[in-house]
TIVO-2410 file (N, C-alpha, C; in nm, 3 decimals):
# residues 70
REC num residu      c1      c2      c3 atome chaine
REC   1      M  -0.400  -0.103   1.543     N      A
REC   1      M  -0.392   0.011   1.456    CA      A
REC   1      M  -0.386  -0.039   1.312     C      A
REC   2      S  -0.453   0.029   1.227     N      A
REC   2      S  -0.448  -0.007   1.086    CA      A
REC   2      S  -0.395   0.110   1.005     C      A
REC   3      I  -0.332   0.077   0.895     N      A
REC   3      I  -0.281   0.177   0.803    CA      A
REC   3      I  -0.349   0.151   0.669     C      A
REC   4      N  -0.408   0.254   0.614     N      A
REC   4      N  -0.474   0.243   0.485    CA      A
REC   4      N  -0.391   0.314   0.380     C      A
REC   5      F  -0.362   0.245   0.273     N      A
REC   5      F  -0.285   0.301   0.164    CA      A
REC   5      F  -0.379   0.327   0.046     C      A
REC   6      T  -0.368   0.443  -0.014     N      A
REC   6      T  -0.435   0.467  -0.141    CA      A
REC   6      T  -0.327   0.451  -0.247     C      A
REC   7      I  -0.348   0.355  -0.336     N      A
REC   7      I  -0.250   0.321  -0.437    CA      A
REC   7      I  -0.305   0.355  -0.574     C      A
REC   8      E  -0.222   0.417  -0.656     N      A
REC   8      E  -0.260   0.445  -0.794    CA      A
REC   8      E  -0.193   0.341  -0.883     C      A
REC   9      C  -0.272   0.259  -0.949     N      A
REC   9      C  -0.220   0.153  -1.035    CA      A
REC   9      C  -0.136   0.214  -1.147     C      A
REC  10      R  -0.015   0.165  -1.161     N      A
REC  10      R   0.075   0.213  -1.265    CA      A
REC  10      R   0.024   0.177  -1.404     C      A
REC  11      N  -0.051   0.069  -1.413     N      A
REC  11      N  -0.097   0.020  -1.542    CA      A
REC  11      N  -0.217   0.099  -1.596     C      A
REC  12      C  -0.320   0.119  -1.511     N      A
REC  12      C  -0.443   0.183  -1.561    CA      A
REC  12      C  -0.481   0.312  -1.489     C      A
REC  13      G  -0.414   0.345  -1.377     N      A
REC  13      G  -0.442   0.469  -1.306    CA      A
REC  13      G  -0.554   0.463  -1.205     C      A
REC  14      T  -0.613   0.345  -1.182     N      A
REC  14      T  -0.720   0.330  -1.085    CA      A
REC  14      T  -0.666   0.346  -0.943     C      A
REC  15      H  -0.740   0.419  -0.858     N      A
REC  15      H  -0.702   0.435  -0.718    CA      A
REC  15      H  -0.768   0.324  -0.636     C      A
REC  16      T  -0.687   0.254  -0.555     N      A
REC  16      T  -0.733   0.142  -0.475    CA      A
REC  16      T  -0.695   0.164  -0.331     C      A
REC  17      M  -0.786   0.135  -0.237     N      A
REC  17      M  -0.757   0.144  -0.095    CA      A
REC  17      M  -0.715   0.006  -0.045     C      A
REC  18      V  -0.598  -0.001   0.020     N      A
REC  18      V  -0.546  -0.125   0.076    CA      A
REC  18      V  -0.529  -0.103   0.225     C      A
REC  19      E  -0.582  -0.196   0.308     N      A
REC  19      E  -0.572  -0.184   0.452    CA      A
REC  19      E  -0.470  -0.283   0.506     C      A
REC  20      S  -0.385  -0.235   0.596     N      A
REC  20      S  -0.283  -0.318   0.658    CA      A
REC  20      S  -0.289  -0.296   0.808     C      A
REC  21      Y  -0.273  -0.402   0.885     N      A
REC  21      Y  -0.275  -0.390   1.031    CA      A
REC  21      Y  -0.134  -0.396   1.085     C      A
REC  22      V  -0.105  -0.306   1.179     N      A
REC  22      V   0.028  -0.295   1.237    CA      A
REC  22      V   0.015  -0.306   1.388     C      A
REC  23      N   0.103  -0.384   1.450     N      A
REC  23      N   0.106  -0.394   1.595    CA      A
REC  23      N   0.205  -0.291   1.646     C      A
REC  24      C   0.152  -0.178   1.686     N      A
REC  24      C   0.238  -0.067   1.726    CA      A
REC  24      C   0.173   0.005   1.843     C      A
REC  25      R   0.252   0.036   1.946     N      A
REC  25      R   0.196   0.104   2.063    CA      A
REC  25      R   0.192   0.255   2.046     C      A
REC  26      T   0.277   0.307   1.963     N      A
REC  26      T   0.281   0.452   1.946    CA      A
REC  26      T   0.237   0.488   1.806     C      A
REC  27      K   0.157   0.591   1.797     N      A
REC  27      K   0.115   0.640   1.666    CA      A
REC  27      K   0.220   0.740   1.618     C      A
REC  28      R   0.246   0.737   1.491     N      A
REC  28      R   0.342   0.831   1.434    CA      A
REC  28      R   0.296   0.869   1.294     C      A
REC  29      S   0.349   0.975   1.245     N      A
REC  29      S   0.317   1.017   1.109    CA      A
REC  29      S   0.385   0.924   1.011     C      A
REC  30      L   0.311   0.875   0.915     N      A
REC  30      L   0.365   0.779   0.819    CA      A
REC  30      L   0.361   0.835   0.679     C      A
REC  31      N   0.456   0.791   0.599     N      A
REC  31      N   0.453   0.821   0.456    CA      A
REC  31      N   0.503   0.697   0.383     C      A
REC  32      A   0.509   0.702   0.253     N      A
REC  32      A   0.548   0.583   0.176    CA      A
REC  32      A   0.689   0.536   0.208     C      A
REC  33      D   0.778   0.626   0.248     N      A
REC  33      D   0.916   0.588   0.279    CA      A
REC  33      D   0.930   0.519   0.414     C      A
REC  34      S   0.834   0.540   0.505     N      A
REC  34      S   0.845   0.481   0.638    CA      A
REC  34      S   0.778   0.344   0.648     C      A
REC  35      I   0.729   0.290   0.539     N      A
REC  35      I   0.670   0.156   0.539    CA      A
REC  35      I   0.785   0.057   0.555     C      A
REC  36      I   0.783  -0.020   0.661     N      A
REC  36      I   0.895  -0.109   0.692    CA      A
REC  36      I   0.893  -0.234   0.606     C      A
REC  37      H   0.779  -0.299   0.596     N      A
REC  37      H   0.773  -0.426   0.523    CA      A
REC  37      H   0.646  -0.432   0.439     C      A
REC  38      V   0.659  -0.474   0.317     N      A
REC  38      V   0.545  -0.494   0.228    CA      A
REC  38      V   0.540  -0.641   0.193     C      A
REC  39      D   0.428  -0.706   0.219     N      A
REC  39      D   0.412  -0.848   0.188    CA      A
REC  39      D   0.403  -0.865   0.037     C      A
REC  40      T   0.496  -0.941  -0.019     N      A
REC  40      T   0.493  -0.966  -0.163    CA      A
REC  40      T   0.451  -1.109  -0.195     C      A
REC  41      E   0.421  -1.190  -0.092     N      A
REC  41      E   0.377  -1.328  -0.114    CA      A
REC  41      E   0.233  -1.334  -0.163     C      A
REC  42      C   0.146  -1.258  -0.099     N      A
REC  42      C   0.004  -1.254  -0.139    CA      A
REC  42      C  -0.017  -1.135  -0.232     C      A
REC  43      A  -0.071  -1.162  -0.347     N      A
REC  43      A  -0.087  -1.057  -0.446    CA      A
REC  43      A  -0.195  -0.957  -0.407     C      A
REC  44      I  -0.165  -0.830  -0.423     N      A
REC  44      I  -0.263  -0.724  -0.415    CA      A
REC  44      I  -0.288  -0.683  -0.559     C      A
REC  45      R  -0.410  -0.697  -0.605     N      A
REC  45      R  -0.440  -0.672  -0.747    CA      A
REC  45      R  -0.530  -0.551  -0.764     C      A
REC  46      C  -0.510  -0.482  -0.873     N      A
REC  46      C  -0.595  -0.370  -0.911    CA      A
REC  46      C  -0.734  -0.425  -0.944     C      A
REC  47      P  -0.840  -0.366  -0.888     N      A
REC  47      P  -0.974  -0.418  -0.916    CA      A
REC  47      P  -1.019  -0.393  -1.061     C      A
REC  48      N  -0.955  -0.301  -1.130     N      A
REC  48      N  -0.995  -0.268  -1.265    CA      A
REC  48      N  -0.924  -0.354  -1.370     C      A
REC  49      C  -0.790  -0.354  -1.368     N      A
REC  49      C  -0.715  -0.424  -1.474    CA      A
REC  49      C  -0.652  -0.556  -1.426     C      A
REC  50      R  -0.663  -0.585  -1.296     N      A
REC  50      R  -0.614  -0.708  -1.234    CA      A
REC  50      R  -0.461  -0.721  -1.236     C      A
REC  51      S  -0.387  -0.613  -1.261     N      A
REC  51      S  -0.241  -0.621  -1.255    CA      A
REC  51      S  -0.199  -0.623  -1.108     C      A
REC  52      R  -0.087  -0.687  -1.082     N      A
REC  52      R  -0.038  -0.702  -0.945    CA      A
REC  52      R   0.030  -0.573  -0.901     C      A
REC  53      L  -0.008  -0.523  -0.782     N      A
REC  53      L   0.043  -0.397  -0.731    CA      A
REC  53      L   0.164  -0.414  -0.641     C      A
REC  54      N   0.192  -0.537  -0.596     N      A
REC  54      N   0.300  -0.556  -0.499    CA      A
REC  54      N   0.398  -0.666  -0.542     C      A
REC  55      T   0.446  -0.659  -0.665     N      A
REC  55      T   0.545  -0.757  -0.708    CA      A
REC  55      T   0.678  -0.737  -0.635     C      A
REC  56      S   0.706  -0.613  -0.594     N      A
REC  56      S   0.825  -0.585  -0.513    CA      A
REC  56      S   0.792  -0.470  -0.418     C      A
REC  57      E   0.872  -0.456  -0.311     N      A
REC  57      E   0.849  -0.347  -0.216    CA      A
REC  57      E   0.868  -0.211  -0.283     C      A
REC  58      A   0.968  -0.200  -0.369     N      A
REC  58      A   0.995  -0.073  -0.438    CA      A
REC  58      A   0.880  -0.034  -0.530     C      A
REC  59      E   0.824  -0.131  -0.601     N      A
REC  59      E   0.711  -0.102  -0.690    CA      A
REC  59      E   0.589  -0.059  -0.611     C      A
REC  60      F   0.561  -0.126  -0.499     N      A
REC  60      F   0.448  -0.090  -0.415    CA      A
REC  60      F   0.464   0.053  -0.364     C      A
REC  61      R   0.582   0.085  -0.310     N      A
REC  61      R   0.607   0.219  -0.257    CA      A
REC  61      R   0.594   0.327  -0.364     C      A
REC  62      S   0.635   0.296  -0.486     N      A
REC  62      S   0.628   0.398  -0.592    CA      A
REC  62      S   0.482   0.428  -0.633     C      A
REC  63      Q   0.390   0.337  -0.604     N      A
REC  63      Q   0.250   0.356  -0.641    CA      A
REC  63      Q   0.164   0.413  -0.528     C      A
REC  64      V   0.219   0.418  -0.404     N      A
REC  64      V   0.144   0.471  -0.290    CA      A
REC  64      V   0.127   0.621  -0.306     C      A
REC  65      K   0.003   0.668  -0.297     N      A
REC  65      K  -0.026   0.810  -0.309    CA      A
REC  65      K  -0.058   0.873  -0.174     C      A
REC  66      Y  -0.133   0.804  -0.088     N      A
REC  66      Y  -0.172   0.856   0.042    CA      A
REC  66      Y  -0.161   0.745   0.145     C      A
REC  67      V  -0.121   0.781   0.267     N      A
REC  67      V  -0.117   0.688   0.378    CA      A
REC  67      V  -0.204   0.746   0.488     C      A
REC  68      H  -0.300   0.667   0.536     N      A
REC  68      H  -0.394   0.711   0.640    CA      A
REC  68      H  -0.383   0.617   0.759     C      A
REC  69      E  -0.374   0.671   0.879     N      A
REC  69      E  -0.374   0.591   1.001    CA      A
REC  69      E  -0.514   0.590   1.060     C      A
REC  70      S  -0.550   0.477   1.120     N      A
REC  70      S  -0.677   0.471   1.194    CA      A
REC  70      S  -0.665   0.374   1.307     C      A
***
């Protein structure tokens, strides 16, 4: 199962789609508050201004606009 996040860059306002894979047997409704872990080791950068979107879990969650399951 994959979860796609639409993130709005705090710096320039660009919307970016980020895909994350989750090992989960049950599907459930997700929102920004139910994200358990955000990887902050590997940078996720805005394609427009190149600012880092995941310097902390709290910063990442504050920029998430939509969560899509697939």
